[in-house]
N, C-alpha and C positions, 0 to 999 in steps of 0.2 A: 431485657431484664438484667438486673445487677444483683450480685451476691452480697454486696456490702453497701450500707447507706452512704459511706464516704465516697464510693465510686459513683453513686448516683448524683451526689452533690457536685462532684467535679464535672460530670457529664453535663449537668444542667447549666453550668457556666459557659459551656460552648454555645448554648442557645441564647443566653441572656447577655453574653459578653462581659459578665461581672469579673473584675480583677481585684480581689481584696488584698493581695499581698504586694506591699510597696517597698521598693528599694530605699533604704535610709540615706543613701549617698546621692543618687541622681533622681529619685522619686518615680522611676519607671514602675509600672504596676504589672502584676502577673496573675493569672488565674489559678496557678498551682504553686504551693510552697517549694516544691522541688525545683521548679523553673527559677524561682527567686534565688535559691541557694546556688544554682549553677551560674546565674547572672552575677552574683556577688563576687565570684572569682575573677571577673573581668576587672574589678576594682582592686582586689587584693593580690592578683597574680598567682594565687594558690593553684597548684596542679597536683591533686592527691592521687591520681590514677597512674600507676607505673607499669610500663611494658616489662614483662618478666624475661624477655629475650635481649632487648637492647637498652633497657632502663630509661627510655625516653618517657617524659612525664606529660600528662594531659589533664586538662581542667574538667573534662566530662568523660563519663564511662563510655558513652557512645563513640567518642573520638578514639578512645583506646581500642574498642572493638574493631573499628574500621582499620586502624593502624595495624592490628595483629594480622590482618589479611596480607600485609606486605611480607610477613614472615612465613605464613602457612599456605597461601593460596596462589595458584597459577595466575599469571597476568594474561587475561584472555581478550582484553580490549585494546586494539592497535590503532594508533594515529595514522590516518591515511596520507599525511604530509611527511612526517619525519620518522614514522614507524616506531615511535616510542610506545611501550606497552604499559597498561594500567590494570589494576585489580578491579576497578569499578567503572561503570559507564559514566557516572557523574564526574569522576576525575578526568575521564577522557573529554567530556563536554567542556569542562573548565579549561583543560589544556588547549583545546582547539582554538580558544579565544586568543592564545599567544600568537597564533598564525593569522587569524582574521582581524585582530585588533578590536573585536567586539567588546563593548562595555555596557552590559544591559542593566546594571544596578546604579540608580541615580540618587544622590543625596537630595532630600526634599528641601534642605535649607540653603545650600550654596550651588546646587545643581552639578557638582562634580560627579564624574562617571567612574564606575569601577567594574572590573571584569569578574570579581568574586563578591558574593554576598558578605562573607566574613570581613573582607577589606572595607566594605561599606559600614558594617557594624562598628568596627574599630574607629573609622573616620568620624562617625556620628558622635563619638565621645568628645571630640574636639568642640562640638557645638553644645552638647547637653550636660557635660560633666565637669565638675570642679577638678582642677589639676592638683592632686593631693600628694604626689611624690616629688620631693624637692632634692635637687643635687646639692650635696653638702659643700661643694667647691665653688660653683658659680651661681647657685640658687635658682637655676632654671627649673621650671615646674613641668611635670609630666602626668598624663592621665593613667599610665600603666607602669607598674614596677619593672616590667621587662624592658620598656623603653628607657627607664632610668638606668638600669644595669648596662645597657648598650652604650648610653651616653657617657657613663662614668669612665669607659675605656678611652674616651678622647682626652681625659685628664691623666689616667694611669699609664696610657700607652700599651695596655694589655692587648695582645693579639692571640686569642686562644685557638683560632681556626687555621690549620696548616694544610697547604697544598701537598698532596701525596706524591706529586711528580717533580716539582722544583723546590719544595719546602718553603715557599714564600708564606708569610704569616698574615692573617687578616683579623680585624676586630669584629666582623660580622659574618655570619654563615652565608648570607645572601651574596656578599662580596666575593666569598670563596667560590660559590656556585658560578658566578659570572666569570671569574678568573679561569676556572677549569675549562671553559670553552676555548681559551687561547691554546690549550693543549689538544683538545679533542676536535677542534675545528667546527663544533656544533654552532649552527646559526638557525635558531628556531623561529625567528620573527621574519615574516615574509611580507614584502610590499604587495598590496592587492592590485597595484597599477602595472608595475614593471617586473614584479616577481623577484626583485633583488632580495637577498637574504641578509639578516643582521643577527649578531650575537646578543644585542641588548635592545630592549623595547624602546628605550629613550633614543637610541640611534635610528630606529625605524620611524619614530614620531618626527624627529628632525628631518629625515629623508622625505617623508610624505609632503612636507612643505615645499619641496622642489617641484612637486606636481600641482599643489593647490595654490602656490604663490603666497601663502599666508606668512605674514611677518608680525608676530604678536609682541615682539620686544622693542620698545621705543626708547630712544635716547632722550633723557630729561632735559638736555641742553639744546640740541639742534633738531630734535624730533625725527631723526632718521630712524627707519624701521629695520629690524633684523629678524631673521627666521630662527636664530638660535641665541640663547642667553649668553653663551660663551663669546659669540661674535660681538654682542653688545658690550660685554666687559672689556674686550680688547679695544673696541672703538672708543670707549669712555676715556681711555688713556690719551687719546689725541686732544682731549679737553683738559685733563688734569696734568698732563706732562709726566705721569708716572712711568717709570722704566724699571720694573722689578727684576729683570734678567741681566745678570752681570757676567762679563767675560772674565774667566779665572786667570787669563794671561795678562791682558792689558787693562782690565777693569772698566772697559767701555760698557755702558748700560744700554739696554734695549727694552722696548715696550712689548715685544712679542718673542716667544721662545724660539719660533722658527727663524727669526732674524738673527738670534744669537747663534743658532746651529750653523747658519750660513756663514756668519762672521768668523766662527772658529776655524773654518777651512782656510782663512787667510793666514792663520798661524800654523796649521798642520800641513798645508799644501794639498790636502785631499781634493780630488776631482772625481766624484763618483758617477758623473753623467757622461756617457760616451756616445759619440755620433756613430750610428750604424753604417754610415757610408764611408767616411774617411778616418774614423776612429779617434778623432780629436776629443780631448777630455774637457769637461766643464765643471765648475764648482756649483752651479745652479741649474735646475731643470729649465728655467725660463731662458737662460743663455743658450742652452742646447736647442730649444724650440726655435729661437730666433736664427741660430746658425743653420738649422736644417733647411731654412728657406733659401739659403745659397745653393743648395742642391736641387730643391724642388721648383725654385723660381716663383713660389707663392708670394703674392703681395696683397695681404688682407686689409691694408689701411688705405682708404680712398679719400682724396681731397674733395670736399663738398662743393668747391667752387669750379675747379677745372677737371675734376674726375681723374687726375693722375693717381697712380697706384704706388704704394710703398710697402717694403717688407718690414719696416720698423716704425713703431708709433712715434718715436722721437724724430725720425726723418720727416714724417708728415707734419709734426708740430713746427719744425724749422721751415718747411716749405710754405706753410700757411702764412708765414710772415711776409712772403713775397706778394701776397694778396692784401694783407692788413697793413703792410708797411711798418709793423711794430719792430722796434730796435731796442731790445731789453738790456743789451750789454754796453756799458759806458766806460770810456777810458778815464781813469782817475787823474790823468795829467791834463789833457786838453778837452775832456768831456765829449769827444766825438762818439757817436752811437753806432752800434753794429747789430745785425740780425743774428749773427752766430758768434759763440764764444771763441771759436778757432780764429775767426777774422780779427777779433779783438787782440788775441795773443800775438798774431803776426804784426798788427799795428803797434803794439807796445814796444817792439824791437826798434821802431823808429825813434823812440825816446831813449832807450837804454843803449843803443849802438850795437846791440847783439846782432850778428850776421850769420848765425848758425842755422843752416837749412839742411 
């Protein structure tokens, strides 16, 4: 029984699935006018409900009520993995997905998966809603005013979020949260295969491909496949010849930042890699690994023809020429060919008269 006829009418709609209230922007329909009013705020970005304690704003009164628990209520729900505490069991369930990688919410249009229903709702706007918020600088369009506000900081350089530990500034609160983990050491994302922990979900996703072998990023030029988009971007420079990293001392250009870092040591003389056996120092970790084989006797490179073993890959390449008879080094004077560059240098002295040994 109902005390008011309006309550009865609303109840009947739950049986008939009638939705008489339509959004004028995206034409989504609702069974109750209150639900339509709340929905409209996803278009306008309006947040009329303010927390009286921290002044955070919310678009729905229910969201404010839940938020108030963070000020007034004991956190009784504990994560069994990282022991973080939560005021609500639903928040704990959502948080657990950061450890498991579970994404139970699927977009019906593009099949992209999400760990939270709210993230899916926001994503659906990219399919169903006109982008009505325009950047006054570059005219890029956005579905939400909050996204536009964040984007505008790429033009203004504004960074309103400050790290309380090192005072580094950030343009987005999410970037600050991720940064704080460099101070706390928190790594909330765990690999379900080898249990390695990560501070960022995208790092975990990239790592999982080392187990699955998945390589979703393809070079449009040579069709080589990569497990990470960053590796593809670096690879593309082998086709374009782009070298965006410049040495501040000699202005030599490099395609990779790590190559520039290594090169800078030729100017500074820095040798950060030390042999644990003889304490010889090296500028590169690869040089140290090769050197360690002089102590261990390891010879990991095997000739496929005669099975002779070598400690260095370049020594194997030189050796293979004894089987193939390849002679890639040519004398510019008499055009005699050699298998090794060292033999060519010795031969050149017969032309120059140099007898320095």
